[in-house]
Structure formats: C-alpha cells, structure tokens
N, C-alpha and C positions, 0 to 999 in steps of 0.2 A: 469827347468821343462821340462818334455817330451812333446814333439808336440803332440797336438790332433786335428784329421781332421775328419769333417764330411760332407758328400754329403746330401744336403736336395732339394729333387725335390718340385717344388712349394713353395721354401722358401722365397719368397719376399714380399707376402701378407697375409693376413688372418690367418687362422691356422699356415700355413708355417712359415709366419713370427714370430709368439709368439715361434714356436720350435726354429727357428734360434735365436732368443733373448736368450731363456733359455741356448741353448747350447753355445752361445757366452759368456754368463755369467758363464759357466763352463769353460772358457779358450779353447773351441773349435775354431780352425780356420775353416773357412767354404767355400764350394763350394755350391752355391744356384742357382736353376733352375727357370726359368719363360717362360710364353708363348709369350707374345707379347709386354707387357707393360713396355717399356723401361726406362720410366721416374720413375714408382715405384720401378723398380729393381736397379736404381741408387740411389734413396733415401734410399733404403733398405741397400743396400752397405755402402753406408756413414753415415747412422746411427749406424749399427752395429760397423764398424771401430772406430767411433768416440767414442760411450759411452762404447764400451767394449774393446778396444785397441787390437782387433783381425785381422787376414788378412781374406779379403772376397774376393773371385771371383764369376763372375756370368756366367750363361751359358742359352743362349736363344734358344728355340725352341719346338715344338710338341713333348712331350714325347712318342707319339704313334710311332715315328719314331727311328729306330735304331740309325741312325747317330748323333740324338740328346744325346742318352746316351752315345754314344763313345767320345762326346765333354767333358762330365763329367770327364772321367777317362784320356783323353788327358791333361785336366786342372790339375789334380793330378798329373801324370807324370811331367810336365812341371813348375808346381809352388809349390808342396809339396813332393817332392823329391819320389812319388809313394807311400805314406804310408797313410793307411786310418783306421780310427778307429771307425767311425760309419756311417751307410747308413740308411737313413730316407726316405722311398717313401711316400712321403705325396700328391704329385700334383694328383689332380683330377678335373673334371668338369662335367656340364651337358649342352651339347651342346644346343645353341640358349637361355640358362635360366641363368646360371651363367658366360658361355664363349661364344664369338665370335669365330668363327671358323677361323683358320689361316693356314689351309693347305686344298689341294685338297678333302683329305679323310675325314677331318673333315668337310668340308662345303657339302660333298654327304651326310654324315650321318645324319647333322643336316638338311637338306632339306626334306631328307627322313622323320625324326622324326616329323618335322612339318606337313608333308602329312598324317602320321600315325594319328596324334593327333586330325586333322581336321576329318578323316575319322572314328574317334572313336575306333582305334585300338592301341596297344602299342608297338608290336615287329617287326623288321626286320632284315634280315641277314646283312644289312649294317651298322646298328646301331650296331648289336651284335659284328660284327668283329672290330669295331673301338674301343668300349669300352673294348674289350680283349686284344687290343694293348696297350691302355692307361693304364689298370691295369694289370692283370697276366702277359702279354708278357713283358711289361715294368719291372716288378718286377724279373721276370725271369733273364732278361738281367742283369740288374743293381745287383742282387745277384751274378748271376754265375761270373761277372767281379770283384766285389768288394772283393769276399773272396782271390783273388789272391793278394790283397793288404794289407789284414789284418793278423795281428800276431797272433799266437794260444794264448789265453787266454786274448787278447785284442782286442776285435771286437764285434760289437752291430750291429743289423740290426731290424728296426723298420718300421712296414707298418702302413697305416691308412685306416680303413673300416669305414661304417656308420649303424646306427641302421637298424634293418630287413635283415641284409645280411647273418644270420645264423640261426639255427633251434631254438635258444634260445627266439628269438624275432618275433613279428608279419612282415611279409613282408609289404612293402610300394610297392604296385601295380604300382603306377605312377613311381617309381624309379627301373622299372625292368630291364633296359638296364645298368646303371652303377651299379646297384646292383648284376647282374650276374657275371660282372668283379670282384667286390669286395669279392663276395663269394669265387672264386677261389684263391684270395690273402690270405684270412683266411685260406684255405686249406693248402695253398703253405707256409705259416708260421710254420705251424705244421710239413710239410714235412722238410723244410730246418732247423727246430729247432732238428729234430733227426739227421738228416745227418751232423750238424756241432756240436754237443754236445761233439764228442770226441776232438774236438780243442777248447772246451771252449768258442766257439762263440755262442752269445744267439741272438735268433729271436723271435720277438712278434710283435703282433698288437694290436692297440688300435682302440677304436670305440668311437669316440666323439658323443656327444647329439647335442643339439641345441645350437650353439657356434655363438657369436655376430660378424659378419665380414661384411664387404661390400658386399660379396655373396649374404647374404641373403636380403639387401637392393635391389638388382636386382631382384633376384628370387619373391620376394614377392610385389614388385610394384602394380600388378593387384588386390591385396589383402589389399591394405592401408598401405603397407610398413610394417617395422617392429613394428611400433606402433599401427597399427591396430588391430580390434576387433579379427580377425583370428588369429593372431600371439599372442595375448595377451592370448586368450583361450588356444592355444598350449602350451604356458609357463605355464600359471597356471595348466594344466593337468601334468606336470612334477613335480615328488614328491617334489622336491626343490625349485620348483616356481621361478626359474631364469635362466638365460642363462650363458653358460658357456663362459668364456674368452680364447682366444686364449693363453695368459701367462699362464693359469692353464693347457692348454694341453701340452704347452712346458715343464713345469715343470715336468710333468709325462714321456716326451719323454726323458728329460736329466736325470732322474732317471734311466730309463731303460738303457740310454747309460754311464752308470757309474758302477764302481765296486762293488756299493751298491746293483745292481740288477744282479751280477754275476750268482746267481743260479736261477734265473728267466727265463724260456725259454718255448717257444710254447703257450704263454698264449695269448688269446683274452680279452682285458681287456676293459671294458666300462668305459667312463668318461662322464656322463651324468646326474648326480643329480638322480639318480634311474628311469631314463627313461626305461630301461631295465625290470623294475619291473612291469610295468603295465600289 
C-alpha cells in the first residue's frame, strides 16, 4: 500500500481530532499539532496508533510562529521521507475564550482583547496582527512549504473557516478578529486552487457549524454551558436542530483528501446542518 501522510494543525483535540481519526481510518500516517496540552496530545497519539495502526508524530507550539510551522516539515523529512499527501490547516483559537495564551504575542493580544471588551469596543491592531498570523499567514507558510513535498496528482489541501466569514452569511460581530483572519483564508483557498490546478492538487475550505467539542464548554460557561437555555435556543434555530460531531467533519475532510474528490477544488463547503440558510 502506498504511504499516505497528512499534516493536521490542531489535530489532537475537538474538530482536529475528529479529522485525525477519519484520516487515520483511511490509512493516513499523521503529523498532528497542538498548542500546549501535552497530556491531550499524548492521549491522541496513543489512541490513533492503537485503534488505526498508523504512525503518528506530534508537534507542539504556537502556530502564529514560523518556527512552529518549520517543525512540521522537519518531522516530515525525518520521519516520513519528505513525502506529503495532505495538509489540513484546522488549528484555531479565540484568545481568552477557547484558548489560554502560550506566547508573549498571544498574551499581549488576549490582554488587549479583554480591555477592549471591557470598554465596549471590538477591534485593535494587536489582535488583528495576531489572528492574521494564526490564520492566513500560517496557511501561506504551510501551503508554500507543503507543495514542495506533494506529487502532482496526489495532493490535497483543506482549510477550516467559520460561519459568517464570507459574503454568503451574516457576520458575527463578536467574532470580528478571528473572522477577519478566516475570511482571508477562504480567499487564499481559491487563489491556491487556481495556482495548483495544473498540478492536479486540490485546495478547499470547510465551514463547520455548531460542533460539540470541549471548546464550546469553555466558551459558553457564563451562559449555562452547552446545556444552557441560550445554547439550546441556538441549536434549535439551526435547521437540522442538532450539533455536528467532530467525526462528521472528519469524514468530510477525509473525502476531500481522497481520489473521490479529485475534481473538487476552490470550494467553500458548509457542514452546518443548514445554518448557512438562515
């Protein structure tokens, strides 16, 4: 069997782990990244290797930093003979809400975010710069490196966005800083799809809706958690009236990273139970 290798940023928890599971089920060896939770990363690695009999390497670090991205490709060269089949840029965060800052840049952006919210404001250049590093700059760094390790006709690139980050959906005003970063990523997937089409390498972006992960528990604590009235109303207002699961998102990504999706490129695909129809 031909070796398949995927890089999944943020691949040890939540949506990222669901993606890692489904790629592993499709016989992908994995390089999965995480920010700071070494215990969760070790558990994810052990589970993937045990359940799916694949090789898994983990990379720790803030994806806003170029040196973290370099670690993925050092691992690829040292452990996987420099052969890459798929790149999934899934890692994301909302500083101070879903993620605790782990670098000076992240801490400065989080502190500024708290002050802005306290003052009734939403934006700052410090936040903007940090989220641009997390999303579009990281995506560019990953893609520009990844395509040097992909064979023509055997390469798949997938990014993750969020509802409200393009012209087809209502913007979430409280999500302005992460949202501006993901908006650029959505445009970049179209750009790279055109640039790489001649090499038969596909580039797509998925847009998950409300997905039940531990990040939601932390984000919604002050609103009664995921079982609170506010969250119940939010889910009830989704046309399919239920949460998405990380495994469902993983199945979509695995499809996009397979020959079955070889003629699909430049697409921004919602997986949200009809949320985008509201």
